[in-house]
C-alpha positions as CSV (number, residue, x, y, z in Angstrom):
1,M,-157.2,-32.1,-35.0
2,P,-157.5,-32.2,-31.2
3,V,-160.0,-34.6,-29.7
4,V,-162.7,-33.6,-27.2
5,E,-163.9,-36.5,-25.1
6,L,-167.6,-36.5,-24.4
7,D,-167.9,-38.0,-20.9
8,G,-171.4,-36.7,-20.0
9,Q,-169.9,-34.9,-17.0
10,T,-167.1,-32.4,-17.7
11,L,-167.7,-31.0,-21.2
12,T,-167.0,-27.3,-21.2
13,I,-168.2,-24.3,-23.2
14,D,-164.9,-24.0,-25.0
15,D,-165.1,-27.7,-26.0
16,V,-168.6,-27.2,-27.5
17,V,-167.4,-24.1,-29.4
18,A,-164.3,-26.0,-30.7
19,I,-166.5,-28.9,-32.0
20,A,-169.1,-26.6,-33.4
21,R,-166.5,-24.6,-35.4
22,G,-164.7,-27.6,-36.7
23,R,-161.6,-27.1,-34.5
24,A,-161.9,-30.4,-32.6
25,E,-163.3,-33.9,-33.1
26,A,-165.9,-35.2,-30.7
27,R,-165.5,-38.8,-29.3
28,I,-167.6,-40.5,-26.7
29,A,-165.8,-41.7,-23.6
30,P,-166.1,-45.4,-22.8
31,A,-167.7,-44.7,-19.4
32,A,-170.3,-42.5,-21.0
33,R,-171.0,-45.1,-23.7
34,E,-171.6,-47.7,-21.0
35,R,-173.9,-45.4,-19.0
36,N,-176.1,-45.0,-22.1
37,R,-176.0,-48.8,-22.7
38,A,-177.2,-49.4,-19.2
39,A,-180.0,-47.0,-19.7
40,E,-180.9,-48.7,-23.0
41,R,-181.0,-52.1,-21.2
42,L,-183.4,-50.6,-18.6
43,V,-185.7,-49.3,-21.4
44,R,-185.9,-52.8,-22.8
45,E,-186.5,-54.4,-19.4
46,L,-189.3,-52.0,-18.6
47,L,-191.0,-52.7,-21.9
48,D,-190.6,-56.4,-21.5
49,R,-192.4,-56.1,-18.1
50,G,-195.2,-54.3,-19.8
51,E,-194.7,-51.0,-18.0
52,L,-195.9,-47.8,-19.5
53,L,-193.0,-45.5,-20.5
54,Y,-193.8,-42.1,-21.8
55,G,-193.3,-41.6,-25.5
56,T,-192.0,-45.2,-25.7
57,S,-195.0,-47.4,-25.0
58,T,-197.4,-44.5,-25.1
59,G,-198.1,-41.4,-27.2
60,V,-196.8,-38.0,-26.3
61,G,-198.3,-34.7,-25.2
62,S,-202.1,-34.9,-24.9
63,L,-201.8,-38.4,-26.3
64,R,-199.7,-39.6,-23.3
65,G,-202.5,-41.9,-22.2
66,A,-202.8,-43.7,-25.5
67,P,-200.7,-46.9,-25.5
68,S,-198.6,-47.7,-28.5
69,Q,-199.8,-50.9,-30.1
70,L,-197.0,-51.2,-32.7
71,E,-195.2,-54.5,-32.7
72,D,-192.0,-52.7,-33.6
73,A,-191.2,-50.1,-30.9
74,G,-188.5,-48.7,-33.2
75,D,-191.1,-48.0,-35.8
76,H,-193.1,-46.0,-33.2
77,Q,-189.9,-43.9,-32.5
78,W,-189.3,-43.3,-36.2
79,R,-192.8,-42.1,-36.7
80,L,-192.5,-39.9,-33.6
81,V,-189.4,-38.2,-34.9
82,R,-190.8,-37.8,-38.4
83,S,-194.0,-36.3,-37.1
84,H,-192.1,-33.7,-35.0
85,A,-189.8,-32.6,-37.8
86,G,-192.0,-29.5,-38.4
87,G,-189.8,-26.5,-37.7
88,G,-190.3,-23.2,-39.5
89,G,-188.4,-20.0,-40.3
90,A,-184.8,-19.7,-41.5
91,P,-182.3,-22.6,-41.3
92,L,-180.1,-22.5,-38.3
93,T,-176.4,-22.0,-39.0
94,V,-174.2,-25.0,-39.4
95,E,-172.2,-24.1,-36.2
96,V,-175.4,-23.8,-34.1
97,V,-176.6,-27.3,-35.3
98,R,-173.1,-28.7,-34.7
99,A,-173.1,-27.2,-31.2
100,A,-176.5,-28.8,-30.5
101,M,-175.2,-32.2,-31.8
102,A,-172.2,-32.0,-29.5
103,V,-174.2,-31.1,-26.5
104,R,-176.8,-33.8,-27.2
105,A,-174.2,-36.5,-27.7
106,N,-172.6,-35.5,-24.4
107,Q,-175.9,-35.4,-22.5
108,I,-176.7,-38.9,-23.8
109,G,-173.4,-39.9,-22.2
110,A,-174.8,-38.7,-18.9
111,G,-176.9,-41.8,-18.9
112,G,-180.5,-40.7,-18.7
113,A,-181.6,-41.2,-22.3
114,G,-181.2,-44.8,-23.1
115,V,-181.0,-44.4,-26.9
116,G,-179.5,-47.0,-29.2
117,E,-175.8,-47.0,-30.0
118,A,-176.6,-46.7,-33.7
119,L,-178.1,-43.3,-33.1
120,L,-175.3,-42.1,-30.8
121,D,-172.7,-43.3,-33.3
122,G,-174.6,-41.7,-36.2
123,L,-174.6,-38.4,-34.4
124,L,-170.9,-38.6,-33.8
125,G,-170.2,-39.7,-37.3
126,A,-172.0,-36.7,-38.7
127,L,-170.0,-34.4,-36.5
128,R,-166.8,-36.1,-37.5
129,T,-167.4,-35.9,-41.3
130,G,-169.1,-32.5,-41.4
131,V,-172.5,-33.7,-42.5
132,T,-174.8,-31.3,-40.8
133,P,-178.6,-31.7,-40.8
134,L,-180.6,-28.7,-42.1
135,A,-182.9,-27.7,-39.3
136,R,-185.1,-24.6,-39.0
137,E,-185.1,-22.1,-36.1
138,L,-188.8,-22.0,-35.0
139,G,-190.5,-24.7,-33.0
140,S,-189.0,-24.8,-29.5
141,L,-190.9,-23.4,-26.5
142,G,-188.1,-24.0,-24.1
143,T,-189.5,-27.3,-22.8
144,G,-187.4,-29.4,-25.2
145,D,-186.0,-28.3,-28.6
146,L,-188.4,-30.8,-30.3
147,T,-188.5,-29.7,-33.9
148,V,-184.8,-29.0,-34.3
149,L,-183.8,-32.3,-32.7
150,A,-186.4,-34.1,-34.7
151,E,-185.0,-32.7,-37.9
152,I,-181.5,-33.8,-36.9
153,G,-182.9,-37.2,-36.1
154,V,-184.8,-37.5,-39.3
155,A,-181.6,-36.6,-41.2
156,L,-179.6,-39.3,-39.4
157,G,-182.4,-41.7,-40.5
158,G,-181.9,-40.8,-44.1
159,E,-184.7,-38.2,-44.7
160,G,-184.6,-34.5,-44.9
161,E,-181.6,-32.5,-46.0
162,C,-178.1,-31.9,-44.9
163,W,-175.4,-29.3,-45.4
164,V,-172.2,-30.6,-46.9
165,G,-169.9,-27.7,-47.1
166,D,-172.0,-24.9,-48.7
167,R,-174.3,-27.4,-50.5
168,V,-177.7,-28.6,-49.3
169,V,-178.2,-32.2,-50.4
170,P,-180.7,-35.0,-49.5
171,S,-179.7,-36.6,-46.3
172,A,-179.4,-40.1,-47.7
173,E,-177.0,-38.9,-50.3
174,A,-174.9,-36.9,-47.8
175,L,-174.6,-39.9,-45.5
176,A,-173.7,-42.3,-48.3
177,E,-171.1,-39.9,-49.7
178,H,-169.3,-39.8,-46.3
179,G,-169.6,-43.6,-45.6
180,L,-172.2,-43.2,-42.9
181,E,-175.0,-45.7,-42.3
182,T,-178.6,-44.4,-42.0
183,V,-179.8,-45.0,-38.5
184,R,-182.5,-47.5,-37.8
185,F,-184.3,-46.4,-34.7
186,G,-184.5,-48.4,-31.5
187,P,-187.3,-48.5,-28.9
188,R,-186.5,-45.1,-27.2
189,D,-184.5,-43.3,-29.9
190,G,-187.2,-40.8,-30.8
191,I,-188.4,-39.5,-27.4
192,G,-185.0,-40.1,-25.8
193,F,-183.2,-38.0,-28.4
194,M,-185.7,-35.2,-28.6
195,S,-186.1,-34.8,-24.8
196,S,-183.5,-32.1,-24.5
197,N,-182.8,-28.4,-24.9
198,A,-179.5,-29.1,-26.6
199,V,-180.1,-26.6,-29.4
200,S,-180.7,-23.7,-27.0
201,I,-177.8,-24.7,-24.8
202,G,-175.5,-25.1,-27.8
203,Q,-176.4,-21.7,-29.2
204,A,-176.0,-20.1,-25.8
205,A,-172.5,-21.7,-25.5
206,L,-171.5,-20.0,-28.8
207,V,-173.0,-16.7,-27.5
208,F,-171.1,-17.0,-24.2
209,H,-167.8,-17.5,-26.0
210,D,-168.3,-14.7,-28.4
211,A,-169.7,-12.3,-25.8
212,T,-166.8,-12.9,-23.6
213,R,-164.4,-12.2,-26.4
214,L,-166.4,-9.0,-27.3
215,L,-166.3,-7.7,-23.8
216,E,-162.5,-8.3,-23.6
217,S,-162.0,-6.4,-26.8
218,A,-164.6,-3.7,-25.9
219,L,-162.7,-2.9,-22.7
220,A,-159.5,-2.4,-24.7
221,V,-161.4,-0.2,-27.2
222,A,-162.8,1.8,-24.4
223,A,-159.2,2.2,-23.1
224,L,-158.1,3.5,-26.5
225,S,-161.0,6.0,-26.3
226,Y,-159.7,7.2,-22.8
227,E,-156.3,7.7,-24.5
228,A,-157.8,9.4,-27.6
229,A,-159.9,11.8,-25.5
230,E,-157.3,12.2,-22.8
231,A,-160.0,11.3,-20.3
232,D,-159.5,11.2,-16.5
233,A,-158.4,7.7,-15.5
234,G,-158.8,8.7,-11.9
235,V,-162.4,7.3,-12.0
236,L,-160.7,3.8,-12.1
237,D,-159.0,4.3,-8.7
238,H,-159.3,1.0,-6.8
239,R,-160.6,2.9,-3.7
240,V,-163.6,4.0,-5.7
241,H,-164.6,0.5,-6.5
242,A,-163.7,-0.9,-3.1
243,A,-166.5,1.4,-1.9
244,R,-169.0,-0.5,-4.1
245,P,-167.5,-3.9,-4.5
246,H,-169.6,-5.7,-7.1
247,H,-167.4,-8.3,-8.6
248,G,-167.9,-7.2,-12.3
249,Q,-167.3,-3.5,-11.5
250,V,-164.2,-4.1,-9.5
251,E,-162.8,-6.5,-12.2
252,V,-163.5,-4.1,-15.1
253,A,-161.9,-1.2,-13.2
254,R,-158.8,-3.4,-12.6
255,R,-158.5,-4.4,-16.2
256,L,-158.8,-0.8,-17.4
257,R,-156.2,0.4,-14.9
258,E,-153.8,-2.2,-16.4
259,L,-154.6,-1.2,-20.0
260,L,-154.1,2.5,-19.1
261,S,-150.9,2.1,-17.1
262,A,-149.1,4.6,-19.4
263,A,-152.0,7.0,-19.9
264,T,-151.0,10.6,-20.4
265,P,-153.2,13.1,-18.5
266,R,-154.7,16.0,-20.5
267,Q,-152.8,19.2,-20.1
268,G,-154.4,22.5,-19.2
269,P,-157.8,23.3,-17.6
270,R,-160.5,20.7,-17.6
271,A,-164.0,20.1,-16.1
272,V,-164.2,18.7,-12.6
273,H,-165.1,15.3,-14.1
274,D,-165.8,13.7,-17.4
275,S,-169.2,12.7,-18.7
276,F,-170.7,9.3,-18.1
277,V,-169.1,7.7,-21.2
278,F,-165.8,7.7,-19.3
279,R,-166.9,7.9,-15.7
280,C,-169.3,4.9,-15.7
281,V,-167.5,2.3,-17.7
282,P,-166.7,0.0,-14.8
283,Q,-170.3,0.2,-13.5
284,V,-171.9,-0.5,-16.9
285,E,-169.4,-3.1,-18.3
286,G,-169.2,-4.7,-14.8
287,T,-172.9,-5.5,-15.1
288,L,-172.2,-7.3,-18.4
289,L,-169.3,-9.2,-16.9
290,D,-171.5,-10.3,-14.0
291,A,-174.2,-11.4,-16.4
292,L,-171.7,-13.4,-18.4
293,D,-170.5,-15.1,-15.2
294,R,-174.0,-16.2,-14.4
295,L,-174.6,-17.6,-17.9
296,G,-171.4,-19.5,-17.7
297,T,-172.4,-21.1,-14.4
298,V,-175.8,-22.2,-15.9
299,L,-174.2,-23.6,-19.0
300,A,-171.6,-25.6,-17.1
301,I,-174.5,-27.6,-15.6
302,E,-176.8,-27.7,-18.6
303,I,-174.2,-29.0,-21.1
304,N,-173.7,-32.1,-18.9
305,V,-177.3,-32.6,-17.7
306,A,-179.5,-35.6,-17.9
307,G,-182.7,-33.9,-18.6
308,E,-184.8,-36.5,-20.3
309,N,-188.4,-37.3,-19.5
310,A,-188.6,-40.0,-18.3
311,L,-185.2,-40.2,-16.7
312,M,-183.6,-43.6,-16.9
313,L,-182.0,-44.7,-13.6
314,P,-180.4,-48.1,-14.3
315,R,-178.9,-48.5,-10.8
316,D,-182.4,-48.2,-9.3
317,G,-184.2,-50.0,-12.1
318,V,-186.7,-47.2,-12.6
319,A,-187.7,-44.5,-15.0
320,L,-188.8,-41.3,-13.3
321,P,-191.1,-38.7,-14.9
322,N,-189.8,-35.2,-14.3
323,G,-189.6,-31.6,-15.5
324,N,-185.8,-31.3,-16.0
325,F,-186.5,-30.4,-19.6
326,H,-187.7,-27.0,-18.5
327,A,-185.0,-24.4,-19.5
328,G,-186.3,-21.4,-17.5
329,V,-182.9,-21.0,-15.7
330,L,-181.2,-20.7,-19.1
331,T,-183.8,-18.2,-20.4
332,L,-183.3,-16.0,-17.4
333,A,-179.5,-16.0,-17.7
334,L,-179.7,-15.1,-21.4
335,D,-182.3,-12.4,-20.8
336,A,-180.1,-10.8,-18.2
337,L,-177.1,-10.9,-20.5
338,R,-179.2,-9.1,-23.2
339,G,-180.3,-6.5,-20.7
340,A,-176.6,-5.8,-19.8
341,M,-175.6,-5.7,-23.5
342,A,-178.3,-3.1,-24.1
343,Q,-176.7,-0.9,-21.4
344,S,-173.2,-1.5,-22.7
345,A,-174.1,-0.8,-26.4
346,S,-175.9,2.4,-25.4
347,L,-172.8,3.6,-23.5
348,V,-170.5,2.6,-26.4
349,A,-172.7,4.6,-28.8
350,A,-172.6,7.6,-26.5
351,R,-168.8,7.4,-26.4
352,V,-168.8,7.3,-30.2
353,S,-170.6,10.7,-30.1
354,A,-168.1,12.0,-27.6
355,L,-165.2,11.1,-29.8
356,L,-166.7,13.2,-32.6
357,D,-167.2,16.2,-30.3
358,P,-164.4,18.7,-30.2
359,G,-165.5,19.9,-26.8
360,V,-164.6,16.4,-25.5
361,T,-161.5,15.6,-27.4
362,G,-160.0,19.0,-28.4
363,L,-159.7,17.7,-31.9
364,A,-161.3,18.6,-35.2
365,P,-165.1,18.4,-35.3
366,Q,-166.3,15.0,-36.6
367,L,-162.6,14.0,-36.6
368,A,-162.5,15.5,-40.1
369,K,-159.4,16.3,-42.0
370,D,-160.8,19.6,-43.2
371,P,-164.1,20.3,-41.3
372,G,-166.7,21.8,-43.5
373,P,-165.8,20.6,-46.9
374,D,-165.1,17.2,-45.2
375,S,-167.8,15.4,-43.2
376,G,-165.2,13.3,-41.5
377,A,-166.4,10.2,-39.6
378,M,-169.8,11.7,-38.6
379,I,-171.8,8.9,-40.2
380,L,-170.4,6.3,-37.8
381,E,-172.3,8.1,-35.0
382,Y,-175.6,7.2,-36.8
383,T,-174.4,3.6,-37.4
384,A,-173.4,3.1,-33.7
385,H,-176.7,4.5,-32.4
386,A,-178.7,2.4,-34.9
387,A,-176.9,-0.7,-33.6
388,A,-177.5,0.3,-30.0
389,A,-181.2,0.8,-30.7
390,E,-181.5,-2.7,-32.1
391,V,-179.7,-4.2,-29.1
392,R,-182.2,-2.4,-26.8
393,S,-185.2,-3.6,-28.8
394,L,-183.8,-7.2,-28.6
395,A,-183.4,-6.9,-24.8
396,A,-187.1,-7.5,-24.2
397,T,-187.4,-10.5,-22.0
398,A,-188.4,-13.9,-23.2
399,A,-188.9,-15.4,-19.7
400,S,-191.8,-13.1,-19.1
401,Q,-193.7,-14.8,-21.9
402,T,-195.4,-18.2,-21.7
403,T,-198.0,-20.2,-23.5
404,T,-200.1,-23.4,-23.1
405,V,-200.3,-26.2,-25.6
406,Q,-201.5,-29.8,-25.8
407,S,-204.9,-29.3,-24.2
408,G,-203.4,-27.7,-21.1
409,I,-201.0,-30.6,-20.4
410,E,-198.0,-28.5,-21.3
411,S,-199.0,-25.3,-19.5
412,H,-195.8,-23.4,-19.1
413,A,-193.2,-22.3,-21.6
414,N,-190.0,-20.3,-21.1
415,F,-188.8,-19.8,-24.7
416,A,-185.1,-20.5,-24.1
417,G,-184.5,-21.0,-27.9
418,H,-186.1,-17.6,-28.6
419,S,-183.9,-16.0,-25.9
420,A,-180.7,-17.6,-27.3
421,R,-181.4,-16.4,-30.9
422,R,-182.2,-12.9,-29.7
423,T,-179.0,-12.8,-27.7
424,S,-177.0,-13.9,-30.7
425,D,-178.6,-11.2,-32.8
426,A,-178.0,-8.6,-30.1
427,L,-174.3,-9.6,-29.9
428,A,-173.9,-9.1,-33.6
429,R,-175.3,-5.6,-33.4
430,M,-173.3,-4.6,-30.3
431,A,-170.2,-5.6,-32.2
432,V,-171.1,-3.0,-34.8
433,A,-171.2,-0.3,-32.2
434,V,-167.8,-1.3,-30.7
435,S,-166.4,-1.5,-34.2
436,A,-167.4,2.1,-34.8
437,E,-165.7,3.1,-31.5
438,L,-162.5,1.3,-32.5
439,V,-162.4,3.1,-35.9
440,L,-162.9,6.5,-34.2
441,A,-160.5,5.9,-31.3
442,V,-157.7,5.0,-33.8
443,R,-158.6,8.0,-36.0
444,A,-158.5,10.3,-33.0
445,L,-155.2,8.9,-31.8
446,R,-153.8,9.4,-35.3
447,L,-155.0,13.0,-35.4
448,R,-153.4,13.6,-32.0
449,G,-150.2,12.1,-33.2
450,R,-150.2,9.5,-30.5
451,T,-148.2,6.3,-31.3
452,S,-146.9,5.4,-27.8
453,L,-149.4,3.5,-25.7
454,G,-149.2,1.3,-22.6
455,P,-148.2,-2.4,-23.0
456,G,-151.8,-3.6,-22.7
457,L,-152.9,-1.6,-25.7
458,R,-150.0,-1.9,-28.1
459,T,-151.1,-5.2,-29.7
460,L,-154.6,-3.9,-30.5
461,F,-153.4,-0.5,-31.6
462,A,-150.7,-2.0,-33.9
463,A,-153.2,-4.4,-35.4
464,A,-155.8,-1.6,-35.9
465,E,-153.3,0.7,-37.5
466,A,-152.3,-2.1,-39.9
467,S,-155.9,-2.9,-40.7
468,L,-157.6,0.5,-40.9
469,D,-157.0,2.8,-43.8
470,P,-155.0,5.9,-42.7
471,D,-156.7,8.1,-45.3
472,M,-158.5,10.9,-43.3
473,G,-160.3,12.3,-46.3
474,D,-163.9,11.6,-47.1
475,R,-164.4,8.0,-48.3
476,P,-166.7,5.0,-47.6
477,L,-166.1,3.7,-44.1
478,S,-167.9,0.4,-44.3
479,G,-164.7,-1.4,-45.0
480,D,-163.1,0.1,-41.9
481,L,-166.1,-1.1,-39.8
482,E,-165.7,-4.7,-41.1
483,A,-161.9,-4.7,-40.5
484,A,-162.5,-3.5,-37.0
485,R,-165.1,-6.1,-36.3
486,T,-162.7,-8.8,-37.5
487,L,-160.2,-7.6,-34.9
488,L,-162.7,-7.7,-32.1
489,F,-163.1,-11.5,-32.5
490,D,-159.6,-12.5,-33.5
491,D,-158.7,-15.1,-30.9
492,S,-155.0,-15.1,-31.8
493,L,-154.8,-11.3,-31.4
494,W,-156.5,-11.4,-28.0
495,M,-154.5,-14.2,-26.7
496,E,-151.4,-12.1,-27.5
497,A,-153.0,-9.0,-26.0
498,E,-153.8,-10.8,-22.7
499,Q,-150.1,-11.5,-22.1
500,P,-148.3,-8.2,-21.5
501,T,-149.9,-7.3,-18.1
502,A,-148.4,-10.3,-16.4
């Protein structure tokens, strides 16, 4: 298994995804470990001098003015984590929790937390062995993923539950089974560990990766639809997009031109131009590409950020209070992505309707083998539009919401975790709409007798032909949708498909 080095500075989205999905092992870089050690030494120095350090020698939230009188500072931190392990709702998936753990370990290596090495090594050991704390989705307001990180911390300390494979077992049993020690908390381990939005960031990294893959595949599926409907590819002319040079629009038009390099124009009379479903693909999907670029830029920073409150600065010998835990910038990027996904899913669903319309394709109504007795693929129109409707409903912004807690001390929330979960849900539903389009585009090409396509589409079309049942008679189509969805996220297929245009 390849190793990803967590250095607190250069971890990438792809690295987080590889660790989360068990394709790479996470190890802390020596320099990152030393930065955390220096921060931990500063914590102890400040406590020895009798200085007040938020959440370490004081309470938290509205209790920030109450000094901690416990002789054992580690006991205070353990109590703090246990008291914050109060998440609700459904358990987060294993890969989301692992993504959060990878991000948090890397952020600790940035040097602002000052947690004990036992906690850092316990986190890495759990990642290495596949022991994944069970943590629930509800509790974060976007100003620190407190409940989820607390539940992870409690599990590392031997309480709560963990996933081991598909089993949920008591944490102490899971740790012992894999030769891991339960963590004894040090003087800043609770507040230092929880002071992060690592869960929202980790889930957003997974969303970014999968949405990037879905957009790549959706463009190829749209190109198949151009072929199936013999649509006018002239709308992709580079001069059109040079006249309105938004980056995403220009790039999408370029990719579609490459994919359609061997497109065959429709013969005979035709309307002066096609409907929006073919004419506006670069404009709509370009917006999605631009939103993805923005999210990627935000994540590149957030994955490697030292966002703890207070922020340990060993070189200066101080701990600075701050608001770097506020994840509004991430919330806005996720909200924008969902808005762009809503537009994209709606256009995909409209293109599904177009592929079933004989006035658009010149093929049999509903792409039926024997229209009338046969219903053909008409039901996929309903499924695609239902999926698009859900994407639109999920596009409501999280950043426009806020709340006040802790007697007004914490008076602004951005709901980054809420936005990340909604974006993940929207992505899954958008994939259903694109899957329906793939099934119908292949079906239309089969009815048209087209087997020769441009080099950019051959890999996808060959894989789809091999995966999708060629039977045109009436039959259940759910299996076709699932087979198509699998193709959309097949990394090996898309790495191959990306080669021919070079």
